[in-house]
C-alpha positions in Angstrom: 103.0 5.6 -153.7 99.9 3.9 -152.3 96.9 6.1 -151.6 96.9 5.1 -147.9 100.5 6.2 -147.6 99.6 9.6 -149.1 96.8 10.0 -146.5 99.2 9.1 -143.7 101.7 11.7 -144.9 99.0 14.4 -145.3 96.9 13.8 -142.2 97.5 12.9 -138.6 96.1 13.2 -135.1 97.9 14.0 -131.9 96.3 13.9 -128.4 98.2 15.4 -125.5 95.6 14.3 -122.9 94.0 10.9 -123.0 93.1 8.0 -120.8 94.0 4.4 -121.6 91.5 1.5 -121.1 92.6 -2.0 -120.2 92.2 -4.2 -123.3 90.1 -6.9 -121.6 87.7 -4.3 -120.2 87.4 -2.5 -123.5 86.6 -5.8 -125.3 84.0 -6.7 -122.7 82.3 -3.3 -123.0 82.3 -3.5 -126.8 80.9 -7.0 -126.6 78.1 -5.8 -124.4 77.3 -2.9 -126.8 77.3 -5.1 -129.9 75.3 -8.1 -128.4 73.0 -6.0 -126.2 74.2 -7.8 -123.0 74.2 -6.2 -119.6 77.5 -5.6 -117.8 78.5 -6.1 -114.1 81.6 -4.2 -112.9 83.3 -2.2 -110.1 83.5 1.5 -110.9 86.1 3.9 -109.4 84.8 7.5 -109.5 86.8 10.5 -108.3 83.8 11.5 -106.3 84.0 8.5 -104.0 86.9 6.9 -102.1 85.7 3.3 -102.6 84.6 1.5 -105.7 80.9 1.0 -106.3 79.4 -2.1 -107.8 77.2 -1.4 -110.9 75.1 -3.4 -113.3 74.4 -1.5 -116.5 72.9 -1.8 -120.0 75.6 -0.5 -122.5 74.1 1.7 -125.1 77.0 3.4 -126.8 80.8 3.5 -126.6 82.3 6.9 -127.2 85.8 8.2 -127.5 85.7 11.8 -126.3 88.9 13.9 -126.3 91.0 10.7 -126.2 89.1 9.0 -123.4 86.7 6.1 -123.8 83.3 6.6 -122.3 80.4 4.2 -122.0 76.9 5.6 -122.2 74.7 3.1 -120.3 71.6 2.7 -118.3 72.6 2.1 -114.7 70.4 -0.3 -112.8 71.5 1.3 -109.5 70.8 4.9 -110.4 67.8 4.1 -112.6 69.1 6.5 -115.2 71.6 7.0 -118.0 75.1 7.4 -116.8 78.5 8.1 -118.4 81.2 5.6 -117.3 84.8 6.2 -118.1 86.0 2.8 -119.3 89.4 3.2 -117.8 87.8 3.4 -114.3 86.0 0.1 -114.7 87.3 -3.1 -113.0 86.4 -6.8 -112.7 84.0 -6.5 -115.6 81.6 -9.4 -116.4 79.5 -9.7 -119.5 76.2 -11.1 -118.3 73.9 -13.5 -120.2 71.0 -11.0 -119.6 70.0 -9.2 -122.7 68.2 -5.8 -123.1 66.4 -3.9 -125.7 67.4 -0.3 -126.7 64.6 2.1 -125.7 62.8 3.5 -128.8 63.1 7.0 -127.5 66.9 6.9 -127.2 68.9 8.6 -129.9 72.6 8.8 -129.4 73.1 11.8 -131.6 70.4 13.8 -129.8 71.8 12.7 -126.5 75.3 13.8 -127.3 74.2 17.1 -128.8 71.8 18.0 -125.9 74.3 20.1 -124.0 78.0 21.2 -124.0 80.6 18.6 -123.3 80.4 15.0 -122.2 78.2 15.6 -119.2 74.5 15.4 -119.8 71.4 15.7 -117.7 67.8 16.9 -117.6 68.7 20.2 -115.9 70.0 22.5 -118.6 71.5 26.0 -117.9 72.1 28.6 -120.5 75.7 29.8 -120.1 77.0 33.1 -121.5 80.7 33.8 -121.7 82.2 37.1 -122.7 85.7 36.9 -124.2 88.1 39.8 -124.3 88.8 41.5 -127.6 92.2 39.7 -127.9 90.8 36.3 -126.9 87.8 36.8 -129.2 90.2 36.6 -132.2 90.9 33.0 -131.2 87.4 32.1 -130.3 85.6 33.5 -133.4 84.5 30.7 -135.7 84.7 28.0 -133.0 81.7 25.8 -132.5 81.2 24.9 -128.8 77.6 23.7 -129.3 75.3 23.3 -132.3 72.7 25.7 -130.7 75.2 28.3 -129.6 74.5 32.0 -130.1 77.2 34.5 -130.8 77.1 38.2 -130.1 79.8 40.7 -131.0 80.4 43.7 -128.8 81.5 47.1 -130.2 84.8 47.0 -128.2 85.7 43.8 -130.0 84.6 41.4 -127.3 82.5 38.3 -128.1 79.7 36.7 -126.2 79.0 33.0 -126.6 75.8 31.5 -125.2 75.0 27.7 -125.2 73.3 25.1 -123.1 75.2 23.2 -120.3 73.9 20.3 -118.2 76.9 20.1 -115.8 79.3 22.8 -114.7 82.3 20.5 -114.2 83.7 20.5 -117.8 82.8 24.0 -118.7 84.6 25.2 -115.5 87.8 23.6 -116.7 87.4 25.1 -120.1 86.8 28.6 -118.7 89.8 28.4 -116.5 92.0 27.6 -119.5 91.3 31.0 -120.9 92.3 32.8 -117.7 91.4 36.5 -117.5 90.5 36.5 -121.2 86.9 35.3 -120.4 84.2 36.4 -118.0 81.1 34.4 -117.0 78.1 36.6 -117.6 75.5 34.0 -116.5 74.4 32.0 -114.7 75.3 33.4 -111.2 76.1 29.9 -109.9 78.8 29.4 -112.4 80.2 32.9 -111.8 80.5 31.9 -108.1 82.3 28.7 -109.0 84.9 30.5 -111.1 85.3 33.2 -108.5 86.0 30.6 -105.8 88.6 28.9 -108.0 90.2 32.2 -108.8 90.6 32.9 -105.1 92.1 29.5 -104.5 94.6 30.0 -107.4 95.5 33.4 -105.9 96.3 31.7 -102.6 98.8 29.3 -104.3 100.7 32.1 -105.9 
């Protein structure tokens, strides 16, 4: 049996949540990244009802949790932005070329804070998992700079940097009553508000 067939039988991946990207959009984004050409496109964000028109310099194409993301310098926002490729429409690869900034390092950027959302404002988040939930959390790496503290009753505290509360909020809610936000207060309030809304539904 061929070696590649043995690998296929021994190893596989399955994603239960992922977003597709139109082939023509994906090809255009990839072309922009490889040839260092700026992109012009319409972008549909959940934060806005209408699409916004963007011009961006594509730095890096990343598949995160089954969804393609473009890390690019947005000419409108004058900053790095994370664009979900599946939300891009009417993409045009421009003839305008750009140079990658010398101080940009994709590995450092991706490792700067928890999750896909990045930013200059970093908060240290501390989560306390119940003794039962800690058995599942122990050994997991949420961030390269995380700090782990074990409590005598079997609980586990995990501390790591977060630049945006959106993704960590969803992660916390997945664990239900098995986790408590110790800090910061702002994140505690977000979870408390969500818990009240969930209670109203049930």
